Phi, psi and omega in degrees: 000134185282348172263095180272095187305316184296314181292318182291322175299320179296314181292325181291336180264011181302135176290170179302131186286159171293152183304319182297321180292319179295317180295324178296316179293323179292325177296318176297318182296325184294346178283349178061034178248003181097174183228158169284167178297323180294318178295320177299319180296321179299313183290328178292336181271357181294132177231328184306128190306316182294318178292322178297321176295320178294323177301312181296317181295321179295319178297318179296320179294318179295318178303313182292324178294325184276314187242001185075203182269004188283144174235117184281138180243141180208176178224143173277146175234110183276122182274316187209141174249015170284139180203143180258003179271162183247031183306122188294338188261355194252138177292342180273356192300146177287148179084001178256230182290110185263010178267160174055041172276148181205139169237122180295142167289167178300319178297319179293324176297320177296319179299317178297316179297322178296322177297320178291320177299322180294338175280339182119358180291145175239345177233137179226160178240113177281135181231137180212151173284178183256106178208122185301339178293335178233065184263215190298319181299319179294313182298315180299319179298320179293315179302311183295319181294321179295319176295318186285330192241004176225177177264010176298133189261335175215136179241118171263163185225127169250102186224158181301154177305145180215175181281173187296319180298319178294321178295326175297319177298317180297316178297319181295338180286347180106006179300142181273271178272137171257125179246143169201124184264140179286345183071285168227139179275353181279108190303314180300318178292319178303312183294327177290321184281344183235075188289336179204169183097171180302328183292347178300334184280096182303312186292322179297320179291316182298327184274000188291330180290324173299315180296322180297317179291323175294334180276355177114357176285113174284332186244124178228154182239131182236176175162154175265158169266099189291127180122345177282326180215180180308119185300331181294319178295313184289325178294315179292326176295323177296316176299317179299321179298314180294320177299322177299314180298320180294317181294321185274323188241351180084005180224132174287170169305134182286323175227150172232120181264155187231043183295135169264144180302128179240156176299150177232161180303326180217060179218203179296136178266349178224163183259123182303317181223092186298145177245121182285167178299318180296320178295321179296319178296322178292321177299314179301315181297318180292320175299315181301317184282331180282323182229077187301333184279350185279145167279124178263121192254122176250119186268178180283006167301328185267149180290160185304315182298318179291322179298325176297322178289323183294326179287348172263001177250002177125353177291145185231355180224138178231135167278158181214151177059026192293139168236131186253025174233145178300131181085013187288342182265314184244344185282163179247348181274136175284139176219168187291129175275149178287321179202166179275143177258163182243321180266106186259014183290150175280177184301313183299319180294319180293320178301314181298320181294324177297316178297318180298336178274004179083015181244177188241114176292144183224136175250028188293143174227018193292315190301321183294332182260346178264001178084010178271076183226168172054230182301319181298314181296313179301315181296315180296319183294311180297329179279355178082023184262357185270332187306318183294325177288317183299315181296312183294318181291327176298317179299317181296320180292325178291321178297316179296318178298319180299319182287327190253332191231345195284120174271174183300331184292336183239355185303314183298316182291323179293318178298321178296319179295321178298315179299316179296319180295317179298320180295335182272355179278114186263330181290117186293326177296315179292323181298318179293315179294326179297317178299320179293319180291324177293322176296322178297321177298318181295334179272003174111349176288156181224171177058051176268134180199165175259000000 
């Protein structure tokens, strides 16, 4: 088993490292080739203020070298809050609050996606609870209908673990990234937090990423629910999980999410092991340096100010305008939320805030349709070949947003981001082609990308 509890517990309890050891690990990290589990543990144990500051700066530098200044924006779309699992911390859990349950019809899912498209989103993440009444056939129908009946360009899926044949069906529907979070990698805590339901099976959940890759998903998303157990154990286990995927399949986890446990309408009211803001920034930096090719995802669980800090610590993806209940965008019926959110800003506000931080918001969906996925994506990223595509595609998505969605409140900031993005394109061949694609957008063409 690639989660070696004894070894990870040992590394997680590592004392603060000597300066020489920390600097050695940071020098390795600065190469943007990733870290060993031991090196990740050393950096996670850093506390001394100057070294902690250097850790954050190194992560920011690696992020920019790998992906440029772009920050990808997306929105979650919750399909169903029915669930047969008993997760103690979750608002969707079975046996808890049984009012206001809802599963969107396929038509309602399309309506929700259309509402997100009207805001300017081009990529969405479908999320659903675990209930066989709304299983793989239902999810696949929603994915296909959204592609067929809206302008959404890529649909990712966060769905409960399933067998390989079901994952093949999901991949065949056109789903991009498949996400499933282990919540906590610490088996005793996991078993306590999941007393019944399919999710009770720790090993079945842990093995789903292997099955997903075997089913054809080049891109998978992992992550811990920070706060259920010692964050050091779960952060190092997440790195170990990605290293396992790379060793076995040649591709790291495509995304790593960093959700902190939040109160739910019918879940835990307190956090067993709280993670401070400073600890969260350190986790993000260590994830960035350990798995340079991964998108590090900061959700609206976190407040706006902290999310601004996280994108300077290595985070590269932000959700925006999030609603965590089915029908939350276009529907009028109240339904049970999975967890409470903190950042309630819409897409335009989040875009403006990213620009104000000196970075470039991106609505890009290019890699999934250009074949830059899985092994190819990991290889290109580690080799330093992705930054030029990321920068140019971010500019194109902003130009399209400016033409189709931009109101007076954000026009100035978007124009500023486009200018900054253009100035940052160094490859002359791409710069020339970018000018041609931008001209095509102005003439009415859409969906231009590299």
